[in-house]
C-alpha positions in Angstrom: 79.1 143.8 46.1 76.4 142.6 43.7 75.3 144.6 40.7 71.9 145.1 42.3 73.4 146.4 45.5 75.6 148.9 43.5 72.7 150.1 41.6 70.6 150.7 44.6 73.6 152.7 46.2 73.9 155.0 43.0 70.2 155.4 42.8 70.1 156.4 46.5 73.0 158.7 46.0 71.5 160.3 42.9 68.5 161.5 44.9 70.6 163.0 47.8 71.5 166.0 45.8 68.6 168.0 47.0 70.4 168.3 50.4 73.3 170.0 48.6 71.1 172.8 47.3 71.3 176.1 49.1 68.0 178.2 49.6 68.2 181.6 48.0 67.8 183.4 51.2 71.0 181.7 52.8 72.8 182.3 49.7 72.1 186.1 49.8 72.8 186.2 53.6 76.2 184.8 53.2 77.6 187.7 51.1 74.7 190.0 49.7 77.0 192.0 47.4 78.5 188.9 45.6 75.1 187.3 45.6 73.5 190.1 44.0 76.2 190.4 41.3 76.0 186.7 40.4 72.2 186.7 40.4 72.3 189.6 37.9 74.3 187.6 35.6 72.0 184.6 35.8 70.1 183.5 32.8 66.3 182.7 33.1 65.8 179.6 30.9 62.2 178.1 30.9 62.3 174.3 31.5 60.5 173.6 28.2 63.3 175.5 26.3 66.2 173.7 28.0 64.4 170.3 27.4 64.1 171.2 23.6 67.7 172.2 23.5 69.0 168.9 25.1 66.6 166.8 23.2 66.6 168.4 19.7 69.6 170.7 19.2 72.6 169.2 20.9 74.8 167.1 18.8 76.6 164.7 21.3 79.8 163.0 20.3 82.3 161.3 22.4 84.6 164.3 22.3 81.8 166.8 23.2 80.7 165.0 26.3 82.7 167.1 28.6 80.7 169.4 30.9 82.4 172.6 29.7 81.7 171.9 26.1 78.0 170.9 26.7 77.6 174.1 28.8 79.1 176.2 26.0 76.8 174.6 23.4 73.7 175.0 25.6 74.5 178.6 26.3 75.0 179.2 22.6 71.4 178.2 22.0 70.1 180.0 25.1 71.6 183.4 24.1 69.8 183.1 20.8 66.4 182.1 22.2 63.8 184.8 22.6 62.2 183.0 25.7 65.5 183.3 27.8 66.9 186.4 29.2 69.5 187.7 31.8 68.1 188.9 35.0 70.1 192.1 34.7 68.5 192.9 31.3 71.6 192.5 29.2 70.9 190.9 25.9 67.3 190.6 27.0 65.0 189.9 24.1 61.8 190.4 26.1 60.2 192.4 23.4 60.7 189.6 20.9 59.6 187.1 23.5 56.2 189.0 24.2 55.4 189.1 20.6 56.3 185.5 20.0 54.4 184.2 23.0 51.2 186.3 22.3 51.2 186.2 18.5 52.5 182.8 17.4 52.5 179.4 18.7 55.7 178.5 20.5 58.0 175.8 19.0 58.3 174.4 22.5 55.4 172.2 23.5 54.9 169.9 26.4 55.1 166.3 25.3 52.8 165.0 28.0 
């Protein structure tokens, strides 16, 4: 196989991940009790916040490039950020986020 052929295969394969996503309705229909429990423990993280964390905050080294390490590092920043909150309200800094969003300019800006 040529390098170009391998590249095209991996490019095509990378875009197929959308087929593996499960719509929320089907997820809840499968087991409503477990789905509800899992969704309550889910964190809401705005895209601009996760982009800032990945681009500015993470310090990547060869030893920290494991998925579990990166996830732990990202969640450390998410739990401290006033724009992020758990859907069940635990550790939910909404009052801080409201003040921050209405009174001050956010440190997260779109770079478009």
